[in-house]
C-alpha positions in Angstrom: 17.2 8.8 -1.4 15.1 6.0 -2.7 15.3 4.8 -5.6 12.2 4.2 -8.0 11.2 1.4 -10.1 8.1 2.0 -12.0 6.6 -1.7 -11.5 2.4 -2.0 -11.8 1.0 -4.9 -12.0 -2.3 -6.8 -10.9 -2.1 -9.3 -8.0 -4.8 -10.9 -6.2 -4.8 -9.4 -2.8 -3.4 -11.5 -0.1 -5.9 -10.1 2.6 -9.6 -10.4 0.7 -9.0 -11.9 -2.0 -9.8 -9.7 -4.4 -8.0 -9.0 -7.9 -6.5 -5.9 -8.4 -5.7 -4.5 -11.7 -2.8 -2.2 -12.9 -2.8 1.0 -12.3 -1.8 2.7 -15.2 -0.7 6.3 -14.2 2.3 4.9 -11.4 2.7 1.3 -9.6 0.3 -0.2 -7.5 1.5 -1.1 -4.1 -2.1 -2.4 -2.4 -5.3 -2.9 -3.1 -7.9 -0.3 -3.0 -10.4 -2.2 -1.6 -8.9 -3.1 1.9 -5.9 -0.9 1.6 -3.2 -4.0 2.6 -0.2 -4.2 0.4 2.8 -7.0 0.7 6.2 -6.0 2.0 8.1 -6.9 -1.2 10.3 -3.9 -2.1 13.1 -2.8 0.1 13.0 0.4 -2.4 9.4 0.9 -4.5 9.6 -1.4 -7.4 12.7 -3.5 -6.5 11.1 -6.4 -5.1 14.3 -7.0 -3.1 12.5 -7.3 0.4 12.4 -11.0 2.1 10.0 -10.4 4.2 6.6 -10.8 2.9 4.2 -9.8 4.9 1.0 -8.5 4.9 1.2 -4.6 5.7 -2.0 -3.1 7.1 -3.0 0.1 7.3 -2.7 1.6 10.3 -3.3 5.0 9.9 -4.2 8.3 7.3 -1.6 11.0 7.1 -2.3 14.3 4.7 1.1 14.7 2.5 0.9 17.7 0.8 -2.0 18.1 -1.2 -3.0 14.2 -0.7 -2.7 11.8 1.9 -0.2 8.7 2.6 -1.7 5.3 4.6 0.4 4.2 7.2 0.8 0.4 7.0 2.7 -1.7 9.7 4.5 -5.3 8.8 2.5 -7.8 10.9 5.2 -10.4 9.9 8.6 -8.0 11.0 6.6 -5.1 12.5 8.3 -1.8 9.9 6.3 1.1 9.0 6.2 1.8 5.3 4.2 4.6 4.0 2.5 5.1 0.5 0.1 7.3 -1.2 -3.0 6.5 -1.9 -4.2 5.4 -5.5 -7.6 7.9 -7.2 -9.1 4.6 -7.3 -8.5 3.4 -3.3 -12.5 2.8 -1.5 -12.9 6.4 -0.2 -14.8 4.7 2.9 -12.2 2.5 3.7 -9.5 5.1 3.9 -12.4 7.3 6.4 -12.5 4.2 9.0 -9.0 3.9 9.2 -8.6 7.6 10.2 -10.6 7.5 12.2 -9.1 5.1 14.3 -6.4 7.1 15.5 
């Protein structure tokens, strides 16, 4: 079971360069504009991963009453999943879901 450390920080997205605000209801773990993330955690919120590659959104999957974004790290190739956020760009989510 993963240990979850709540860490809700703003950041500048390394992919699209946009300013991203904290989420306010859970930890912000990806850009709501382009949906990219960064490979920084071993367990959610710990910031202990040394890879630091960009996590490219490659697929969307149904998860309970919501969806998860499936990522592939562009540096090491690992696959990760994150639940979509309320402010994610739905057009991007639909675009990614149509890729597969």
